[in-house]
Structure formats: structure tokens, C-alpha cells
N, C-alpha and C positions, 0 to 999 in steps of 0.2 A: 505495498500498499503507501503510494507515493506519498509524502508529507510535505505539504508546500509552504509551512508556517518561516517565516523569517523576520530579521529585523527591521525596524525603520529606517537603521544606516544602510543595513545590506540592499535595502528595496533601493533608496535614494542610489547607491553606486550602481543601479541596475539603469541607471537613463543617462544615455550618449548625449553627449554636446552635438547640438541639433536637431535632436527628436520632436515631434509634433506632440504634444502632449494634451487630453483632453481630461478634463475633470467632471464626477459630478457633484449635483448640491444644487439647493433654491434659496436662499440668504442664508440663514443659519444651518436648513436640515439638508441631511446628508453629505455634508461637506469632509473629503477626506483630513480633515486636518492634520493626523499626525503624520501622514504621508509630507503633505504642503512641507509642517513644519522642520522635515527631517531632510528634503532638497533644500529648505532654504539654510539650516545648519551646516551642509555639506558645501553648500557652495562660499557660504561664509571664510568656512574653512581652509577649502582647498581650490575655491575658484571654479567647481564645475558641479553640475553640467552644465552648461554655456550656450547660449544662444537658440533658448529652445524657442518653439513657436506653440503657441496656446491656443486653443480652441473651446470655447465653452457658452451653454447655453444661457443658461438663468444668470444673474447674478449670486455671487457667492464669497459674501462677506459681512463686515460686521462695523463698515464704515471706518473702522480703524486698524486693527493688527493681525485680523483673524483672515480665513477665510485664503483666496487669491491674493490678499493683500501680503501674503508671506512671499510672495516670486518677486515683487515690486522691488529688485534691486537692478542697478545699470550693470548689464553682462548678461544677467540672467536668461533674461527674455529677449529676442530679437522682433518679433511679432506677433501679434492678437487677433485673432477674432473672435468679438464676444457680444451678446443681448444686451443684458445691462450693466453697465458700469462705475453706476453710483455706487455700492458700496465697496466698493477697489479705488479709492483714490491715488493710491501708490501707483499701482499700474496705470491708471487712468492718467496721472500727472507724467508716468513716461512717455505715455502716445501724447497728450496733447503739446508735450516740448519737442517732439520730435525725434528724440531719443529709441523710441522702436516703431515697427509700422504697427497700424494699427484701424481696424475696419468694426464699425457698429453696424450688425445685421439684426433682421427680425429674431428676437428670441425664437419663436414658433418655428422658424425657417429651418435655424441651426436643429435644434429641437428631430426636425424629422432629416434632417440632411445625415443626421445619425445612423439613422436606421437605413437609407437609401445607400450610403457608403460601405454598410455592413451587406446588403445587397447585390454588391457590385455596380450600382447604377451610375450612370456619369454625373447627375445632381437629380433638381430637379425645378417644376415649373409651374407657377405660380403667377397670382397677379397680386400678392402682396408685397406691397413697399411703392408699386407704381405712384406715381405723383407725390413723391415723398422725397427726402433726400437721401434715401436707398437705391431711389432711379438712378441710373448710370446716368441721366441728362440734369441732376440734380446734384452730383457728386457721389453714388454709389457707395455709401457710405463709409468711406474715408477719414480718417480723422484726421491725418496731416497732410503736407505736401510729399514727403517720401513714400506713400502708400500708395503707387502708381499700378500694382497687380490689378487686374479685376474681378472680383470677387460677385459680380452681378453684371448680367448681359442683359440687352431687352430684345425681347424676340416677337415675331408675331405668326398667329396660326387663325389660319383664314382671317379675317380682317380685325382680329380684336391682339391687343399688346398682353405681354407676359413678362415674367423676368426669371431668367433661369439663373438659377445659385449653384455652382460646380459643389461637385462633394470634396470634403476634405481629406487628405491623405492622413491617415492617425496610425500611430506607431508606438504610444504609451498611454493607459488609459490608468487614472486613478481615481477609483470607485470605494464606496462603503456600505456596509450590510452590519447585519447584528450578528451573526452565528456563522461560523464556517465549519467545515469538518473536514478530514485531514486528507480527503481528496478534492478539498476547494468549493464544494457546493456552498453556496451561499443562501442565507435565510434574511429576511429583514422585518420580523415580526415586531422589532422595538422602534422601529425607525416610521418618521410620520408619512414619508412618500417613497414610492417607488421609482419618479422622474424618469432618467434612461438610461437605468444602469445597462437592462438589457441590453439595449443597443448599441451603447458605447463599446460594450465588451466585444460583441462579433462584430464590429468594424475593424478595432485594433487587431483581434485574433485572426478575421478573413485576410488582415493587412501584414498577415508576418508577424505583428506586434506584440509587445507586454503587455498584460494588462494585471494590477496591483489591484487588490481590495484590504481597503481597513476594516476592521469589526472590531468587537467587544470581547468577545467568547468565543470556545471552540468546540469541537463536538468529537467523538470517534467518528470516524471514516462510515460513510454510506448512513449514519444514525439519524438524518432529517428527513422529517417528510415531505415526500415528493413534492406535493402541490404547495408548499412551502417555500420553495427551493425557486429563488428569483432568478438570481444567477449560475449556470450550469458549471460543475467543475470542471468539463472540458475549454470551457472559455478562459479559466483563472488560471494564473502562472502562480502568483505567491499572494501569500494572506500575512498582513501585520494584524497584529493584537494592540489595539489601542489604548492609553492611559485614560480614565473618566474623563479630567479635564479637555482634552482632546477628541471626545466621542460623544458632546452633548448634544442632547435630541432637538433642540434648537440653541440659538444662541441668546435665549432669554430663559428658557428651562431645561433643566439638567433632565428631567425625564419625565411625563406626564401619560398616566395609561389610557387617559382620553385620549390622546394624538395620537396612538397605536390603531384605534377605534375597535377596541377588542373590548370596550365597555363603554355603556352608555352614560355620562356623569349626571348627575343629579342637576335642577334646573340651575340656574342664575352663574353655573360657573364661570363665565365669559362674565364679568357683570358689565351694570349699567353705565353709560356715557350720562357725564354731567352738564347741565345744560351752559353748553356754550357756541360757540361760534362752528365748531368740526359737529356738533350734533344737530344744530340749525340746519346746516348744509346737508348732513344726512338725513336728515327727516324731511327737508323738500326732494331730496333724491329719491326716498322711499316712497313717494305720492306717486312715481313713475311705474312703481314695479309692477308688471303683467302677470295677475292671477295664473297657477298654474304655468306660468312661465319658466325656462331656464336663463340664468343670470350671471354674467361675471364683472366680480367684484374686484378693481385694482388695489394695487398697493397706495398707501398713503391716505389720503382725505375720505376715498369711497370705503376704507375700513368699515367707517363708521354704520356704512348700508345696514351690515348685519349686527350689530347690535340694537339697531332700531330697529330692525325687524323681528327680532328676539323680545324686544321689549313689547313689542303690539301684537305680538300674538302671530306673525304671519307666516314661522319658517316651514308649516304644513303646507303651505300655498302658494311658495315658489321653492324652486331648486335654486340655491348659491352654488355656484361655482369657482373654483382658480385655478388658475392653469397650469400648473406644476402636475393636475391631476386629481383632484379633490371633487365629488360630486356629493350636494346635498350639506345637509348638517349647518354649524355656524363657521363660518373661517376666523382664523385668530387674527391679532394684528401686531404691528411694532416688528420684534424680533423673533416673534413667532408666527409671521405673516409667510401663509403655506400650509401653516397645520391647520387641523378643524377640528370639532368636536361633533358628534352624533351625524357621523356621517351616513351615506346612502351606499358610495364605491369610491374607493380610491384606485386610476387608473393611470397606465404610464404616462408621461407629459405630451409625449409627441403623437399619441391616440389625441389625446384632450384636445391638442391644436388642430387634430383631422377635422375634430367635432368641429369645432371654432369655424376656423377655414371654411369649410361647408355651408356655414349660415344657420350652424343650429340654435345660434344664442339668440333668445327673443330681447334681450337688451342686456348692456354692458354699462356699466357705471366705473369711469377712469379719470385719472387726476388731471387738475387744469392748473399748467404751470405759467403760459405765455398763450393768449390767444387775440387775431388780429379781426378787422374789420371784414373780410372774406370767410372768416370760420374756421382761418389755418389754425392750427395749436402745437405748439412747440413744448416737450417734456425731454428732451434728451441732450439740449447744447446750450449752454449759457456760457455765452464767452469762452475762459478756458476752463470752466467746470464743465466735463463730460459725464452726462447721466446716463446717458444710454436710452434705448427706446423700449428694452424690455421686451414683454410680449403686445405691448401697445400698439404695434401696426396689426399685427395679426388679428385682435380683438376688435379695434375701433373700426376698422378698412369692413368687417363682416359680421357686425353683429345686425339683426333687423333695423334696433331704436339704440339711441346712444347719448347718453347721460355726462359732459364734463363737470366734476366738483371740484369747487377749491376757493378758499377767500378771495375775496377782489381785488386788496391788496395783499404783499406780503412785509415782512420782517418790521415788527414794532407795531401790527395790526391790534388795537382794542376795543372791544364791544361790549356794551352792556345790554341784557337780554333780560326783558320784565315786563309782566303785565301785556301780555300779547304784541310789545314793539319791540324795536332793535334803535338803541342809539352808539354812536361810533365816538368813544371816547380818546384813541388817539388813531390816527389814519397812519396805515405801513407807510414806508419809503419807499418801497418798491413795487411800480407798477406793475400791472398782469393784461390788463389790454392794450396793444401796442399799436400802432400805425403799421407796422409790419414784425413779424416774429424771428426772431434769429437765425431757428432752424424749422422745417415741416416737415414734422411728426405724424401728424393727421391733414390730409389735404379739404379744404373747407369746400371749394371748387369742385372737387371730383363728390364727395357726399352730398351738395347740393343738383347735381348733374344725375345722381341715378338717385333722386328722391328719399333718402337715408334720414330719418328725423335726428334730429341733434339738439338736445339742448346744452345750455350751461349754464350752470346752478353756484350762486355764491350766498352770503350769509346776508346780502341786501338786494340783489336784484336776479331774474333768472332772463337769459337770455333763449332767442332759437334760430335756427340757422334757416334761412332764405335763400333763395337762388342769387339776391341782389346784395344778401351779408347778414350781418347780425342784425336782429330786433328786439328791440327790450321789449320785454310782454310783462313780468312782474317786478313789482316794489315791494320792498320790506316797509310794515307799518312802521311810521317814526323815520324814514327815510327821503330827503330831499334829493329830486332827480337830478337838478343843475349843480347843488353844492356838492352832494355825496357821491354820485355816479359819473356823470358827464363831466366834472370837475377833473376826474381821477381818470379820464382814456384820452388815447391817441388819437381816436378817430370816432365820429359820431357815427353811434348807430339807429337802423329805422325807427323810429316812433309815430305809432299810429295808435294802438289800443293796449294802454297799459293796466294789467290787474293789480290788485291788492296781494302780496303773498298771504297764505292762510297764517291767520294768527295763532290758530293751535301750536304752529311748529313752536311759537316765541315763548310759551308756556310748560311751566315746569310738570302737569301731569301727561299721562300719555293721550295720545291724539287719537284713540279709537279707529286706527285707519284701518283695523282689518273690518268692521263694520260697513266701512265707507267701500274699499275695494272691491268685498265680497257683496256689496248691496243689501248688507242684511238691513238697513236703514229705510228701505223700501215703501214699506207697509207705512210706515212714518211720513212718508215724501208723498203718497198718495192718498187721498182722504175725500171722503163726502161728505158735503155739510148737507144733512137732512132735510134742517130747515129751510134752506133753500132752492136744496135741491142739484147745486151746485159742487162742481169737483175741483178741489183745488189740487193740484200738482207742484212741488216746490222741487224744481231743478237744481235749486243754488250751491254753485260750488261742485255739481255732478260732471265725470266726465262719462264718457259713453267711447270705451277701447274696441270694443268687442264686440261682434254679432251674438256672443252671448249675455253681453250686459244690454242690446235690443231687447232680446229675447223676455230675460227678466221685466224689462219694462212693460213691455204688454201683457206678461202673462199675470201683472199685481195690477194693472189697467182692467184686465178679462175678471180678474177676482171679484174686484169692487164692484165694476157694472156690469158683469153679465147676468146676475139675479134681479136686478132694477127693470122693471115693466116700459118705461120712457126713457129717452133718449136725455142727456146731462148737457145744460151749460159747463164750461171749463175756465179755469184760468190758472196759466202756466208762468211759473216762475223762471224765468231764465237766467237769471245773475249771475255771472262768474260761472256759467256752464260752458263746457267743452264737448265737442264732438270731430272726433278723427276723420280727418277729410276724406280718408279711402272709405268711409262707413256713410257719408250724407247720403248715398242714395237709398240705402237699405233702412237707414234711418226715415227716412221722408216717407218709405212705400210703407212702415210699421204706422207712423203718425196716418198716414192716408186711409191704412183699414180702420184703426181705431175711430177717424171721424166719422166712417161710413156706418160700423157698427151702434154706436154708442152714444157720438157726441150731436149737440145740437150747436151753439154759437162758439167757437172758442176766441179766446184769448189770449196774448200772450205781452210780457215786459220784461224789461232789462234797461239796466240805467248805463250798459253799452251800447255806444250808435255803432259800433265794429258788429256786435253780436247781432242787434239788431236786423242789420243790412246782411249778415252771412243766414239768419231765423227767412228773411226774406227770400233769398238765391237758392235756400235748402227747401224749402216749403211754400212753393208758388203760391197758394192760395191763403196765405198766412197774410200777406204786406198788409191790406186795408187794417188789420187787427191787430197790430205788434206794436206796444204802450212803452213809455218809458218808467214808470212806474205802474206798483200795482192799484192804488187808488184810479188811476185812469183808465185800466185794464176791467175795473170793477163796475168801474160808472158806465161803460159803454155797456155792462151787459143789463144795470140797473134801467137805461133808457128805452 
């Protein structure tokens, strides 16, 4: 029986100058820190290995010393291709300063390329990255001027444009698991994620390279349950047993049984958020959650949507996901990001991106660092600071609906939230809404051309994407448009009909989001006044987003009016009502059917001139009876 266990120092000695190294990990999950530390120590002691190339998908680091930061020494690396650089500032600095070649490519594409490399394919053809900084017409993802070798090629198939990403040639893999037996079979029972370990191992092994896996414990040869083995021993050349401090489950949590998903933790395992700007933004984003939909939550500000969903009892009615492979449950945040509790499944990262790229996401909520008047968003490059795109490009281009989340300004912003309103005590010194973003990570023009619904949510206002650019659609109670919004923007947005943000967002108690999104309050919204014989329908701040929503309204009206012998007069409140454009015809058909079956005269009212106009366009027979106030609507019936 072959024994593959060696020391970290011996593992580092297997790495030759000029090797092409790939590593596993997501933030602080699954990062082979013991192997990386051994390479760093050997380089500092003897100056080898040198001139390594590094290929990684997800960010692997804590923004300081751990993870890939251990490789951030001049001479150790010569070129790096990575998805997210923000957590590895030492390596990023080498690239920005031109001391190494560097490219920032979409995380999902790199993840999928591991699988393509394993299969011996030349690369991958995809639309991911078109019209962003990754597009060869916009720099091809190069970080600096010395990075001239093409990592992305523009191609056409039929009359459509695609990007071709060549598969990397890998010679060494640093991976991580939980238990190894003496023949190198690897299980991952105490790891929070699977990530791309199997694909990376196959890619390197099939290229004749060396696969080294870090684990925390050993077992007798072939004693591990076969279905628990994530990396078969035939792909593993060496195993290193790591000390506990170099094998934490995440960079914040040494170990949590809940993150293994082998137990379901008690409710409240992840605490509620305090009422601050982050929670205000998360709450407003949560109002967009599609019931029974699949949602991706990005790192940073969007993480709060998971906590709000749990607080509002929505986790059973949506499926939250994160790009490293988490499906369902409640994603964690901070240096635990990527882990989750109470999940339905954990799949390989490349499979998750297959699902995302194919259009499987009903909605994505992603961070907002910079935006411009055309709706372009930058989260990847800010002067000398290289953050990297991560999975942002894959997700933002392919989600059916998109919400960007972030504070309106940055660096020093301080707000007071209470009594249903927001007060800005100190404005941030860094503007986010600029005349032009520094780098296009998301193309607003492309999204508008493809009719992708996009919102930009801040603590004080909400914008939506239109073909002409950004439109201001909501403002927080207590906020002055000229002073607090337009005075801190590098462009003037479209301003037509501006609603007030829901005051519940700014109050400490729960919003009762579940009742609203599931329309459990419809019986209270549709009521018959027996004395007058009038039906009152209150659609204030209600949103129709699906055919199921339309059917629920129809069914509730039928329940109330069906038993009546005579038709009724109707008053409908449309203040703050929202109807998704693609449902206008279905909604109009439903209303026409109800009018024919149950209604005499129908009057409608809304304080919004824009809504009155839209109702007139949507409901052709309604125009003469659309009023500005309830009093006017009722007075018409009285006459």
C-alpha cells in the first residue's frame, strides 16, 4: 500500500521554478494555507521556487497575510490569472506596479476552464465578459501594460459575438480536504464547500503534473466511504497534514458543525442586523425578492439580504445561493462568506456557474461601488487598487433581474434612521455616482439593449435602468433630492415620477415582508361595504410581478363578488402600485373579465400623474374615471 503523506517542507520542494500553480479556496474556505506557507518559507530561505505562474478562480485571502498573500513576494511569482484580487493585496500590488504579468478574468469562467483543461479541451466559448473590461476591445482583462499575451479572444458564431477563453496548462495543484487515507483518497466532511477540487486535480494530473492535498487527519488505506470521497487517490501525488491554525474552516470560524451542513442549527444562528444603512439597503433589496425564485447574493452589502430574509420568514419561500456552490439556506457574511447554514445542497463551483450562465437565476443582488449615467457599474478597479471582478460578471450578465446595492457615497458616511425616515448626519467623502466609471464591470448599455430589469438601491434613493440611462424612482423620507442626491452626483439622472421609499424600511420592527410578497394581505385589501354596495380595492404600494400574482387578485375578487346577486360599483386605490411591463396585457385581461362579470362603474385614483397615465394606457376603458384622490373617485360615484 503506497503511503503518500509527506511534510509541508517536502511538498514545497516538489515545486520547480516556472511551474504553473493552481490553488483551491473561496475567501478563507478550503484554502491550503499550510502548503502556501511552506512555499513562502522555502522561497524566503533559499530563493526557490521562482517565477511561478498562478491561476485561481475565487479570491483566497483575508486582505492581510493569509491565503495567496503568502505568495506576494517579488521573484516568487511571474504571472497571475485570477478572478478576485481584493483579498490578496500583496499579489495585487505586484501586478499593479508592473512587477508581474496579471489578468483579471471572470471567476466563473476560470472555474469552468479547470474542467475544460481536465477534459483536454482547447478552451471555452461564452458571452460572459462581452462589453466589459474583459472584452479584448476593452483591454482583455490585462492588469498592466506588460501583460500582452491574449487571455481572451473575440469570435463570432453565426451573427452573434462570443468570447473564447483558452484553457490553462497547469503543472501543480494545491488543494484541501478533511481526511486522507494512505492511498490518497480525500473526503471533505468538515469543509464548508467543495469548490473546484476535483476538476483542478484532474486537470493537473492529466497534464502530467503534481497534485498535493492538505488535510487535517489521516485514515487507513481504502477505509473511507466511497461516496464521501471527493478527490480519488488516483489523482493525488502527495498529502500534507496541516496544523489546526493553518486549517481553519473559514478565516473567521475555526469550526462550525452548522457550516458542514450535517446538522441544522437552531433558529437565529446568524443574528439579526442592527438598524443601520446596511439594513435599510438590504430591506429595500428584499422587497424585490421573487417568491419561489432562485437568487444569488454577492459579497459585501448584499449579504444583508440573507439576514433580512431570515428575520422576515422568507427563507422557505426563496432559494438563496452563493457562487461557490451553496444552494438554499442562509448564506453567512464577512470572512465566513461562502459558507451557509440550513442549506439544501452544496455543489461544485463550476456547476453552480453553469447554472448561472444558463440563465437559472431569477434575481441577483450584487455590490455597487461606482455607477455612471448609462448604468455602467464598476466593482473591479479603482486607480491603483485592484479589487477584481470575481463572479460579478457571470452573475450580472445572466440573471433575469438585477439589483445593485450600496451606500450612496463612501468613506465617512453617517446616517440617522428612525421614526420612518432617514437623516444624513455626515456625507461620505467619496462619490459613487460618477460621470464615468473607472472600469466597466457591468455594461448598462448592453443590459438595457437586452431588456434586463436593473435597480440601483442605496440608503437614500433608488434608481432604475432605462435605455436613456439611470432614472431616479424612489427617495427616502426625510431626504431632499437637490441637496442630498443631485448635489453629490457626477451626472443628472432622469427625473419623472419619484415615489417615496417605504417608511417601514426605516423602522425597527419587522416589515411583515412575508405577508406582502405572498399577498397574504389580499383579504384585507379587497373588501365590500355592504351598506353602500361598493367594493373597495386597496392596491397601495402593491406590486404585480407574476401571473400568479394576477391570479391571486382575480381569485380574491371572485371570492368576494361571486356570491352577490348584483354587480357592484368599485373604487380602486393605485397609490404606489407597480405593474411589471411584461404583465400589462395579462393584467388588463384580468381586469376586463372582472368588469364584465361583477362590476358596474369603476373609479380609480392615484396621486401620481405618471401612474394615472400608465393606467390609462394599460386599461383602455378606464381613462374617464381615473382621479387624483379618493375623495374625487368616490364623489364621482355619488353623483
